[in-house]
KOLDO-817407 format. One record per residue: residue in three letters; z, y, x of N, C-alpha, C in turn. Coordinates in steps of 0.05 Angstrom, whole numbers, padded with zeros to 5 digits, always signed. Layout:
# KOLDO-817407
ALAZYXZYXZYX;...
This chain:
# KOLDO-817407
MET+00549+00736+00304+00546+00709+00292+00516+00703+00288;VAL+00507+00680+00297+00479+00672+00294+00475+00660+00266;VAL+00455+00670+00253+00448+00660+00226+00430+00636+00229;PRO+00436+00613+00216+00419+00589+00218+00395+00592+00199;TYR+00378+00611+00206+00356+00619+00188+00339+00596+00178;TRP+00329+00580+00197+00310+00559+00189+00324+00536+00175;ARG+00349+00531+00180+00363+00510+00166+00368+00518+00137;LEU+00376+00543+00133+00380+00553+00106+00353+00554+00091;SER+00333+00564+00105+00306+00567+00093+00294+00539+00086;GLY+00299+00519+00103+00288+00492+00097+00300+00481+00072;PHE+00326+00485+00067+00337+00475+00042+00325+00489+00018;TYR+00322+00515+00019+00309+00530-00003+00280+00520-00008;PHE+00266+00514+00014+00239+00504+00012+00238+00479-00005;PHE+00254+00459+00001+00253+00434-00014+00265+00436-00042;TYR+00287+00452-00044+00299+00455-00070+00279+00467-00090;PHE+00265+00487-00083+00247+00500-00101+00220+00486-00103;ALA+00214+00469-00083+00191+00451-00086+00196+00433-00110;LEU+00221+00425-00114+00227+00408-00137+00223+00424-00163;LEU+00230+00449-00163+00224+00465-00187+00194+00469-00191;GLY+00180+00470-00168+00150+00471-00170+00138+00446-00182;ALA+00153+00423-00179+00143+00398-00191+00152+00396-00220;THR+00174+00408-00228+00184+00405-00255+00175+00427-00274;ALA+00177+00452-00266+00170+00473-00284+00142+00471-00296;PRO+00121+00467-00279+00094+00466-00291+00087+00438-00303;TYR+00100+00417-00292+00089+00390-00298+00107+00371-00313;LEU+00133+00378-00315+00151+00359-00330+00143+00357-00359;ALA+00139+00380-00373+00131+00379-00401+00103+00366-00404;ALA+00085+00371-00385+00059+00358-00386+00061+00328-00383;TRP+00080+00319-00367+00084+00290-00364+00095+00278-00390;PHE+00114+00292-00403+00124+00283-00428+00102+00281-00449;ALA+00084+00301-00449+00061+00301-00467+00043+00277-00460;HIS+00039+00272-00434+00023+00249-00425+00035+00223-00436;LEU+00061+00222-00439+00074+00198-00449+00072+00196-00480;GLY+00062+00217-00492+00057+00216-00521+00078+00229-00539;PHE+00097+00245-00527+00117+00257-00543+00107+00282-00557;ALA+00117+00288-00582+00110+00311-00597+00123+00336-00585;SER+00114+00360-00592+00124+00385-00580+00154+00388-00584;ALA+00165+00381-00608+00194+00384-00612+00210+00366-00593;ARG+00200+00341-00589+00214+00323-00571+00212+00333-00542;ILE+00189+00344-00535+00186+00355-00508+00205+00378-00504;GLY+00208+00396-00524+00227+00418-00522+00255+00408-00518;GLU+00262+00386-00532+00289+00375-00529+00294+00364-00502;LEU+00274+00349-00491+00277+00336-00465+00279+00357-00443;VAL+00263+00378-00446+00264+00400-00426+00290+00415-00428;ALA+00301+00417-00452+00326+00433-00456+00350+00418-00444;ILE+00349+00392-00444+00373+00377-00435+00382+00385-00407;PRO+00365+00386-00387+00374+00394-00360+00385+00423-00360;MET+00373+00440-00377+00384+00467-00378+00411+00468-00392;LEU+00415+00451-00412+00442+00450-00424+00463+00441-00404;MET+00456+00424-00386+00475+00416-00366+00484+00439-00348;ARG+00467+00459-00345+00474+00483-00330+00497+00498-00343;CYS+00501+00493-00369+00523+00507-00382+00550+00495-00374;VAL+00551+00471-00365+00576+00457-00359+00579+00452-00329;ALA+00559+00440-00317+00561+00430-00289+00568+00452-00269;PRO+00555+00475-00269+00561+00495-00248+00590+00504-00248;HIS+00602+00507-00273+00629+00516-00274+00648+00495-00262;LEU+00644+00470-00269+00661+00449-00258+00659+00447-00227;TRP+00634+00447-00218+00630+00445-00189+00638+00470-00174;GLY+00633+00493-00187+00641+00519-00175+00672+00521-00172;TRP+00686+00512-00193+00715+00512-00191+00725+00493-00169;LEU+00712+00470-00167+00720+00451-00147+00714+00461-00119;ALA+00691+00475-00116+00684+00486-00089+00703+00508-00081;ASP+00710+00526-00100+00729+00547-00093+00757+00537-00087;ARG+00765+00516-00101+00792+00505-00096+00793+00489-00070;SER+00772+00475-00063+00772+00458-00040+00763+00472-00015;GLY+00747+00493-00018+00736+00506+00006+00715+00489+00019;GLN+00702+00470+00005+00682+00452+00017+00656+00453+00001;PRO+00643+00476-00001+00619+00478-00017+00596+00461-00006;LEU+00595+00458+00021+00573+00443+00033+00576+00413+00026;ALA+00600+00403+00025+00604+00375+00017+00595+00370-00012;ILE+00600+00390-00029+00591+00388-00057+00561+00389-00059;VAL+00548+00406-00042+00519+00407-00042+00507+00380-00034;ARG+00518+00368-00013+00508+00342-00004+00512+00320-00024;LEU+00536+00319-00036+00542+00299-00056+00523+00303-00080;GLY+00519+00328-00088+00502+00334-00111+00473+00325-00106;THR+00463+00330-00082+00435+00322-00077+00432+00292-00076;LEU+00452+00278-00065+00450+00249-00064+00451+00237-00092;CYS+00470+00246-00109+00472+00236-00136+00448+00243-00154;THR+00436+00267-00148+00412+00275-00163+00390+00255-00158;LEU+00386+00248-00133+00365+00228-00126+00370+00201-00139;ALA+00395+00192-00137+00402+00166-00149+00398+00165-00179;ALA+00407+00187-00192+00405+00188-00222+00377+00190-00231;PHE+00360+00206-00218+00333+00209-00227+00317+00184-00222;SER+00324+00168-00202+00310+00143-00197+00312+00124-00220;LEU+00331+00127-00238+00333+00111-00262+00310+00114-00281;ILE+00294+00135-00276+00271+00140-00294+00250+00118-00293;PHE+00250+00102-00272+00231+00081-00269+00237+00057-00287;ILE+00261+00056-00298+00269+00033-00314+00256+00033-00342;ASP+00255+00057-00355+00245+00058-00382+00235+00086-00388;HIS+00215+00088-00407+00204+00114-00414+00208+00120-00444;ARG+00227+00107-00457+00233+00113-00484+00250+00139-00485;TYR+00249+00152-00508+00261+00178-00511+00291+00178-00503;ALA+00306+00159-00514+00335+00159-00510+00342+00155-00480;TRP+00326+00138-00466+00332+00133-00438+00324+00158-00421;LEU+00301+00170-00428+00293+00194-00414+00314+00217-00418;ALA+00324+00219-00442+00345+00239-00447+00369+00234-00430;LEU+00377+00209-00427+00400+00202-00410+00395+00210-00381;VAL+00371+00203-00372+00364+00209-00344+00363+00239-00339;MET+00352+00254-00358+00351+00283-00355+00379+00295-00354;ALA+00397+00285-00371+00425+00295-00370+00440+00288-00345;LEU+00437+00263-00337+00453+00253-00314+00444+00266-00288;HIS+00418+00267-00283+00409+00279-00257+00415+00309-00257;ALA+00412+00322-00280+00416+00351-00281+00446+00358-00277;PHE+00464+00341-00285+00492+00346-00280+00498+00350-00251;PHE+00485+00334-00234+00489+00336-00205+00471+00357-00193;TRP+00446+00359-00203+00428+00379-00191+00438+00407-00194;HIS+00450+00413-00217+00460+00440-00222+00487+00446-00207;ALA+00498+00426-00194+00520+00431-00176+00511+00444-00150;VAL+00486+00442-00144+00476+00447-00117+00471+00477-00112;LEU+00453+00489-00128+00444+00516-00120+00466+00537-00120;PRO+00483+00539-00141+00504+00560-00139+00520+00558-00114;GLN+00528+00534-00106+00544+00531-00081+00527+00538-00057;PHE+00502+00531-00057+00485+00537-00033+00480+00567-00031;GLU+00478+00581-00054+00476+00610-00053+00501+00622-00040;ALA+00525+00611-00047+00550+00621-00035+00550+00615-00005;ILE+00540+00592+00003+00539+00585+00031+00521+00604+00046;THR+00497+00609+00034+00478+00628+00047+00490+00655+00050;LEU+00503+00666+00029+00515+00692+00031+00538+00693+00051;ALA+00552+00671+00054+00573+00670+00075+00561+00671+00103;HIS+00539+00657+00107+00526+00658+00133+00514+00686+00138;LEU+00506+00700+00117+00493+00726+00120+00512+00749+00115;ARG+00538+00744+00116+00557+00765+00109+00553+00790+00125;ALA+00546+00788+00150+00542+00812+00166+00514+00823+00163;GLN+00496+00807+00151+00468+00816+00147+00458+00809+00119;PRO+00471+00820+00098+00464+00812+00071+00435+00819+00063;ALA+00423+00839+00076+00395+00846+00070+00375+00824+00077;ARG+00384+00805+00093+00366+00783+00101+00364+00761+00079;TYR+00379+00764+00058+00378+00743+00037+00350+00739+00027;GLY+00335+00760+00022+00308+00757+00012+00290+00743+00032;GLN+00295+00747+00058+00279+00734+00078+00283+00704+00078;VAL+00308+00696+00073+00315+00667+00071+00304+00655+00045;ARG+00310+00669+00023+00304+00659-00003+00274+00656-00008;LEU+00258+00673+00005+00229+00671+00001+00217+00644+00008;TRP+00231+00629+00026+00221+00603+00033+00223+00583+00010;GLY+00242+00589-00009+00242+00573-00033+00217+00578-00050;SER+00208+00603-00050+00183+00609-00064+00159+00596-00050;VAL+00160+00595-00024+00138+00581-00009+00138+00552-00017;GLY+00161+00540-00018+00163+00511-00026+00152+00507-00054;PHE+00158+00525-00073+00148+00523-00100+00117+00524-00100;ILE+00106+00544-00085+00077+00546-00083+00065+00521-00072;ALA+00076+00511-00050+00064+00487-00037+00064+00464-00057;ALA+00086+00460-00072+00088+00438-00091+00069+00441-00114;VAL+00069+00465-00126+00053+00469-00150+00023+00467-00145;VAL+00014+00477-00122-00014+00475-00115-00022+00447-00108;ALA-00006+00434-00090-00013+00408-00081-00012+00388-00104;LEU+00009+00390-00121+00011+00371-00143-00010+00375-00165;GLY-00018+00400-00169-00040+00405-00187-00065+00390-00179;ARG-00071+00392-00154-00095+00377-00144-00090+00347-00144;ALA-00066+00339-00137-00060+00310-00136-00062+00298-00164;PHE-00052+00312-00185-00053+00301-00212-00081+00302-00223;GLU-00098+00320-00213-00126+00319-00221-00139+00293-00212;TRP-00131+00284-00188-00143+00261-00176-00129+00235-00185;ALA-00102+00234-00185-00088+00209-00190-00077+00207-00218;GLY-00077+00229-00233-00065+00229-00260-00035+00232-00260;LEU-00024+00236-00283+00005+00242-00285+00022+00218-00283;ASP+00011+00194-00281+00027+00170-00277+00042+00172-00250;ALA+00031+00188-00231+00044+00190-00205+00067+00210-00205;TYR+00072+00223-00227+00091+00245-00228+00119+00237-00219;PRO+00131+00215-00230+00159+00209-00222+00162+00203-00192;TYR+00141+00192-00179+00143+00185-00151+00144+00211-00134;THR+00128+00231-00142+00129+00256-00127+00156+00270-00129;VAL+00168+00269-00152+00194+00281-00156+00215+00268-00139;VAL+00215+00241-00138+00235+00227-00122+00231+00234-00092;ALA+00206+00236-00083+00201+00243-00055+00212+00270-00048;ILE+00209+00290-00066+00219+00317-00061+00249+00317-00061;MET+00261+00301-00079+00291+00300-00080+00302+00288-00054;ALA+00288+00269-00042+00296+00258-00016+00295+00280+00005;GLY+00275+00297+00004+00273+00320+00022+00296+00339+00020;ILE+00305+00344-00005+00328+00362-00009+00353+00350+00004;LEU+00357+00324+00001+00380+00310+00012+00380+00313+00043;LEU+00357+00308+00055+00355+00310+00084+00360+00338+00094;ALA+00349+00358+00079+00353+00386+00087+00382+00394+00085;SER+00397+00383+00065+00425+00390+00062+00441+00380+00086;LEU+00433+00357+00098+00447+00346+00121+00443+00363+00146;TRP+00422+00380+00146+00415+00396+00170+00430+00423+00169;VAL+00441+00431+00146+00453+00457+00144+00481+00456+00155;PRO+00489+00476+00172+00516+00477+00183+00536+00487+00163;PRO+00562+00481+00166+00582+00491+00148+00583+00521+00148;PRO+00591+00534+00126+00592+00563+00125+00618+00573+00138;PRO+00618+00597+00149+00642+00607+00161+00661+00620+00141;HIS+00687+00619+00147+00707+00635+00133+00707+00630+00103;LEU+00704+00606+00094+00708+00599+00065+00733+00582+00063;ALA+00754+00593+00053+00780+00579+00051+00786+00573+00021;PRO+00803+00554+00016+00811+00549-00012+00822+00574-00025;THR+00816+00577-00051+00824+00601-00066+00853+00597-00076;ALA+00869+00617-00072+00897+00615-00082+00898+00622-00112;ASN+00920+00615-00124+00923+00619-00153+00922+00649-00160;LEU+00933+00666-00143+00932+00695-00148+00904+00705-00149;ALA+00886+00693-00132+00859+00702-00131+00844+00693-00157;GLU+00853+00671-00169+00840+00662-00194+00842+00684-00215;ALA+00866+00697-00216+00869+00718-00236+00850+00740-00232;GLY+00843+00746-00206+00824+00767-00200+00796+00761-00211;PHE+00788+00736-00211+00762+00729-00222+00760+00737-00251;TRP+00780+00730-00267+00779+00736-00296+00782+00766-00301;GLN+00797+00779-00285+00800+00808-00288+00773+00822-00283;ARG+00759+00813-00263+00733+00825-00258+00712+00818-00279;LEU+00714+00794-00289+00695+00784-00309+00697+00800-00335;ARG+00721+00809-00343+00725+00822-00368+00714+00850-00370;ARG+00705+00861-00347+00694+00889-00348+00668+00889-00364;ARG+00664+00911-00379+00641+00913-00397+00614+00911-00383;PRO+00610+00924-00360+00584+00921-00347+00579+00892-00338;VAL+00600+00878-00330+00597+00850-00322+00590+00832-00345;LEU+00603+00836-00368+00597+00821-00392+00568+00826-00401;ALA+00560+00852-00400+00533+00859-00408+00513+00845-00389;PHE+00519+00845-00364+00501+00832-00344+00497+00802-00351;TYR+00519+00788-00355+00517+00759-00360+00504+00753-00387;GLY+00508+00770-00407+00494+00766-00432+00464+00769-00429;CYS+00456+00789-00412+00428+00793-00408+00415+00772-00390;VAL+00431+00759-00373+00421+00736-00358+00413+00714-00378;ALA+00430+00709-00398+00423+00689-00418+00398+00697-00434;LEU+00396+00722-00441+00372+00731-00456+00347+00728-00440;MET+00349+00735-00414+00325+00733-00397+00315+00704-00395;GLN+00334+00685-00391+00326+00657-00390+00317+00646-00417;PHE+00329+00656-00438+00319+00648-00465+00290+00656-00468;SER+00283+00680-00459+00256+00690-00462+00236+00673-00445;HIS+00246+00659-00425+00228+00642-00409+00223+00615-00422;GLY+00235+00609-00445+00232+00583-00457+00203+00574-00462;PRO+00187+00590-00475+00159+00582-00479+00143+00580-00453;TYR+00150+00597-00433+00136+00596-00408+00141+00570-00393;TYR+00166+00563-00389+00172+00539-00373+00166+00513-00389;THR+00166+00514-00415+00162+00490-00431+00133+00485-00437;PHE+00118+00506-00443+00091+00502-00455+00068+00517-00441;LEU+00074+00531-00419+00051+00546-00407+00029+00527-00398;THR+00036+00506-00384+00016+00487-00374+00000+00475-00397;ILE+00014+00466-00418+00001+00455-00441-00017+00476-00455;HIS-00007+00500-00457-00021+00523-00469-00047+00528-00454;LEU-00046+00529-00427-00070+00534-00411-00089+00511-00412;GLU-00079+00486-00413-00098+00464-00416-00113+00465-00442;GLN-00099+00473-00463-00112+00476-00489-00133+00498-00490;LEU-00129+00518-00472-00149+00540-00470-00172+00533-00451;GLY-00171+00509-00439-00193+00499-00423-00190+00501-00393;TYR-00167+00510-00383-00162+00511-00354-00157+00483-00343;SER-00167+00478-00319-00162+00452-00306-00134+00451-00294;ARG-00124+00427-00288-00097+00425-00276-00096+00439-00249;ALA-00118+00436-00234-00118+00450-00207-00117+00480-00211;ALA-00132+00491-00230-00131+00519-00235-00104+00528-00245;ILE-00092+00512-00262-00065+00518-00272-00045+00519-00249;GLY-00047+00499-00231-00029+00500-00208-00032+00525-00192;LEU-00057+00534-00188-00061+00559-00173-00050+00583-00188;LEU-00052+00583-00214-00042+00605-00230-00011+00606-00228;TRP+00002+00583-00229+00031+00583-00224+00037+00594-00196;ALA+00021+00586-00177+00025+00595-00149+00022+00625-00146;VAL+00003+00637-00161-00001+00665-00160+00025+00680-00167;GLY+00038+00670-00188+00063+00683-00196+00084+00682-00174;VAL+00085+00659-00160+00106+00656-00140+00098+00672-00114;VAL+00072+00675-00109+00064+00692-00087+00074+00721-00092;ALA+00070+00730-00117+00080+00756-00124+00110+00758-00121;GLU+00124+00736-00128+00153+00735-00124+00161+00737-00095;VAL+00146+00723-00077+00152+00724-00048+00149+00752-00038;LEU+00127+00766-00046+00123+00793-00037+00145+00811-00046;MET+00155+00807-00070+00177+00823-00080+00202+00818-00064;PHE+00208+00793-00058+00232+00787-00042+00230+00801-00015;MET+00207+00803-00004+00203+00816+00022+00211+00845+00022;VAL+00208+00858+00000+00213+00887-00002+00238+00894-00018;MET+00253+00874-00027+00275+00880-00045+00297+00895-00030;GLY+00300+00892-00004+00320+00908+00010+00315+00937+00007;ARG+00289+00945+00010+00282+00973+00006+00284+00982-00023;VAL+00276+00964-00041+00277+00971-00069+00305+00977-00078;LEU+00324+00959-00071+00352+00963-00078+00365+00986-00063;GLY+00353+00994-00040+00363+01017-00026+00355+01043-00039;ARG+00334+01042-00055+00323+01066-00068+00332+01069-00097;TRP+00333+01046-00111+00340+01046-00140+00365+01029-00144;SER+00381+01036-00164+00405+01022-00171+00399+00994-00182;VAL+00419+00976-00181+00416+00950-00193+00410+00953-00223;ARG+00423+00972-00236+00418+00976-00265+00389+00982-00271;ARG+00377+01000-00256+00349+01007-00261+00330+00984-00254;VAL+00336+00969-00233+00319+00946-00226+00320+00925-00247;LEU+00344+00919-00257+00346+00899-00278+00333+00908-00304;ALA+00337+00933-00312+00324+00943-00337+00294+00941-00335;ALA+00283+00949-00312+00254+00947-00308+00244+00919-00309;SER+00259+00900-00297+00252+00872-00297+00251+00861-00325;PHE+00270+00868-00342+00270+00858-00369+00247+00870-00385;ALA+00242+00896-00381+00220+00908-00396+00193+00896-00389;LEU+00189+00891-00363+00164+00879-00354+00162+00849-00363;ALA+00185+00836-00367+00184+00809-00378+00174+00809-00406;ALA+00183+00829-00422+00173+00831-00450+00143+00835-00450;LEU+00133+00852-00433+00104+00855-00431+00090+00830-00423;ARG+00101+00815-00404+00089+00791-00394+00086+00770-00417;TRP+00107+00766-00432+00106+00746-00453+00085+00754-00475;LEU+00083+00779-00481+00063+00788-00500+00035+00782-00490;LEU+00030+00787-00465+00004+00782-00453-00003+00752-00454;LEU+00017+00735-00446+00012+00706-00446+00007+00695-00474;GLY+00020+00706-00494+00017+00696-00521-00009+00705-00534;SER-00018+00729-00526-00041+00741-00541-00068+00739-00526;ALA-00067+00737-00499-00093+00740-00485-00094+00722-00460;ALA-00081+00699-00460-00082+00682-00437-00109+00670-00432;GLY-00127+00670-00452-00154+00660-00448-00172+00679-00433;VAL-00163+00704-00429-00178+00724-00414-00166+00723-00385;TRP-00181+00713-00366-00169+00707-00340-00158+00732-00326;PRO-00170+00756-00327-00157+00779-00314-00130+00786-00326;VAL-00127+00783-00353-00102+00787-00366-00082+00766-00357;LEU-00091+00741-00356-00073+00719-00347-00064+00724-00318;LEU-00082+00733-00301-00075+00739-00273-00054+00761-00272;LEU-00058+00782-00288-00038+00804-00289-00011+00793-00298;ALA-00011+00777-00319+00014+00766-00329+00029+00749-00308;GLN+00014+00734-00292+00026+00718-00271+00037+00736-00248;LEU+00023+00758-00242+00033+00776-00222+00059+00789-00230;LEU+00063+00791-00256+00089+00803-00266+00112+00784-00261;HIS+00108+00760-00250+00130+00743-00242+00146+00756-00220;ALA+00133+00775-00205+00148+00790-00185+00172+00804-00197;ALA+00169+00813-00223+00192+00827-00236+00209+00807-00252;THR+00196+00789-00267+00212+00772-00285+00229+00751-00270;PHE+00222+00745-00245+00240+00729-00229+00248+00742-00203;GLY+00228+00753-00188+00234+00763-00161+00255+00786-00161;SER+00248+00808-00173+00267+00831-00173+00292+00825-00189;PHE+00288+00811-00212+00311+00804-00228+00331+00787-00213;HIS+00322+00766-00200+00340+00747-00186+00354+00760-00163;ALA+00339+00775-00146+00350+00788-00123+00371+00808-00131;ALA+00366+00824-00152+00385+00844-00162+00409+00830-00174;ALA+00405+00808-00188+00427+00794-00201+00445+00781-00180;ILE+00434+00769-00159+00450+00757-00138+00467+00779-00124;GLY+00454+00802-00119+00469+00824-00107+00492+00834-00125;PHE+00487+00835-00151+00507+00844-00170+00531+00824-00170;VAL+00525+00798-00170+00547+00778-00170+00563+00780-00144;GLN+00549+00784-00122+00562+00785-00096+00581+00809-00095;ARG+00572+00832-00104+00589+00856-00102+00611+00856-00123;THR+00607+00841-00145+00626+00841-00166+00650+00822-00159;PHE+00644+00799-00148+00665+00779-00145+00675+00775-00116;GLY+00660+00786-00096+00670+00784-00069+00669+00756-00058;LEU+00680+00753-00034+00678+00728-00019+00692+00705-00033;HIS+00716+00709-00042+00733+00686-00051+00725+00676-00079;HIS+00709+00692-00094+00701+00684-00121+00671+00678-00123;GLN+00658+00676-00100+00629+00672-00100+00621+00646-00115;GLY+00636+00624-00110+00629+00599-00123+00630+00601-00153;GLN+00651+00613-00164+00653+00616-00193+00634+00636-00204;GLY+00630+00658-00189+00611+00678-00198+00583+00668-00200;GLN+00574+00653-00179+00548+00642-00179+00546+00619-00200;ALA+00567+00604-00203+00567+00583-00223+00564+00594-00251;LEU+00578+00616-00257+00576+00628-00283+00548+00639-00288;TYR+00536+00651-00267+00508+00660-00268+00490+00636-00275;ALA+00493+00614-00262+00477+00590-00268+00482+00580-00296;ALA+00508+00580-00304+00514+00569-00330+00502+00586-00353;LEU+00504+00612-00351+00493+00629-00372+00462+00628-00371;ALA+00451+00625-00347+00422+00621-00346+00414+00594-00359;GLY+00430+00574-00355+00425+00548-00367+00428+00549-00397;THR+00448+00563-00407+00451+00566-00436+00426+00579-00449;GLY+00418+00602-00437+00395+00616-00447+00370+00599-00444;GLY+00366+00586-00421+00342+00570-00417+00341+00546-00436;ALA+00364+00533-00442+00364+00511-00460+00357+00520-00488;LEU+00369+00541-00497+00363+00552-00524+00334+00560-00526;GLY+00324+00572-00504+00296+00580-00504+00277+00556-00505;ALA+00283+00535-00491+00266+00511-00492+00267+00498-00519;LEU+00291+00497-00531+00293+00485-00558+00278+00502-00578;TYR+00281+00528-00576+00267+00546-00594+00237+00543-00591;ALA+00227+00542-00566+00199+00539-00561+00188+00513-00572;GLY+00204+00491-00569+00196+00465-00578+00192+00464-00608;TYR+00211+00476-00623+00210+00476-00652+00190+00496-00663;ALA+00185+00518-00648+00167+00539-00659+00138+00535-00651;TRP+00132+00520-00630+00105+00519-00619+00085+00509-00640;ALA+00090+00487-00652+00071+00475-00671+00068+00492-00697;PRO+00090+00500-00710+00087+00515-00735+00078+00544-00731;LEU+00088+00557-00710+00082+00586-00706+00059+00592-00688;GLY+00054+00574-00668+00032+00579-00649+00041+00595-00626;PRO+00024+00597-00605+00031+00611-00580+00038+00641-00584;LEU+00022+00655-00600+00026+00684-00602+00054+00691-00612;ALA+00062+00679-00635+00088+00685-00646+00111+00675-00629;THR+00107+00652-00616+00128+00640-00599+00133+00658-00575;PHE+00112+00667-00562+00116+00685-00539+00125+00713-00548;ALA+00116+00722-00571+00124+00748-00581+00155+00750-00585;LEU+00166+00729-00597+00195+00728-00601+00210+00727-00574;ALA+00198+00714-00554+00209+00714-00527+00209+00743-00516;GLY+00188+00757-00521+00186+00785-00513+00208+00802-00526;VAL+00214+00797-00551+00235+00812-00564+00262+00807-00550;ALA+00268+00783-00542+00293+00777-00528+00294+00792-00501;ALA+00272+00792-00486+00273+00807-00461+00275+00837-00465;GLY+00262+00847-00486+00265+00876-00492+00294+00883-00499;ALA+00307+00866-00514+00335+00870-00522+00352+00871-00497;ALA+00347+00854-00477+00362+00854-00452+00359+00881-00438;ALA+00334+00891-00438+00329+00917-00424+00346+00939-00437;VAL+00347+00940-00464+00363+00960-00478+00393+00957-00472;ILE+00403+00933-00472+00431+00928-00466+00439+00937-00438;ILE+00423+00930-00418+00429+00938-00391+00428+00968-00388;ALA+00408+00980-00400+00405+01010-00398+00428+01025-00410;THR+00440+01013-00431+00461+01028-00446+00489+01020-00438;LEU+00494+00996-00429+00521+00986-00425+00529+00983-00396;MET+00510+00983-00377+00517+00980-00349+00518+01008-00336;LYS+00539+01013-00321+00541+01038-00307+00520+01040-00285;GLU+00513+01065-00278+00493+01069-00257+00503+01059-00230;GLU+00529+01063-00224+00540+01052-00199+00548+01023-00203;THR+00541+01006-00184+00548+00978-00186+00574+00973-00173;PRO+00587+00950-00180+00613+00944-00168+00611+00941-00138;
């Protein structure tokens, strides 16, 4: 079976280019509009909260219908249409509505596309990292290009760039071929999903997914603002975000060998422990550029090795017929943790400051490392 490598990779490129536009610059745009840190935290949290609901609904629908690609295409189209409403008004209530509406459809997309990719790669699962790394390339391209563009044109151009990238995601989804061998799930198979989910290592894994994303709250909400306050330019900040994703790309390239040598449990525990170190460095010494560079290189662990190991765990735990729901639950728990982390960061940033806010994030990541090390068996499902 021929793998549609470039078609799958093209979708990841545009999808994560959108993340490259939102993760570093969405909160900065809200600050540009004059919102306080608590309101920024709330607005950033809303799309993450939608990940708690939307992936489950769309994942169930995809597994029942056997049409994940149709859901991906519908989701990308509705995401573009919903976000375009942002041009109507910039008041808090309207922006909150736009954040919720577009995220409801956006979060339908990635879990189902992950299942589509794994279906195409069923005979060659080790190639997942080779496909997924193009998402990292898209993130890098967006974060560097937009950092320079906003230096020149200002943040008023931000919504237009996001709409353009969303249009690219839609076009890329139309280029992807249907996945092989994905049939509607029978009722008996539904029982299998819940039976697998109730296992203690699986519950521990999903709880730690939420903790990991919670710990990212200060990073995704306030890193750009934090670095601007320390005197870094927007172009430099864009490059620093890109450094982290370059490290992520390199990690994806070697993850096949890493997971061949070490168990998923050990890779996840190390990822969580290094995340705790990273947040402590960002909170305490981001003004020292070698320390900041090291902290960004640790993105190889806090996202690269963590995500690749997590996707592998979900794939082996739930099998072919439960991929949609398994990936959706992964996205939903990540959304829950991310939303709580963004809210926490928003309310803590002004009264506690960067050091304490990042330190508490480090505690959450450290707790996840302990849970995985003690509750997950060495052998994976």
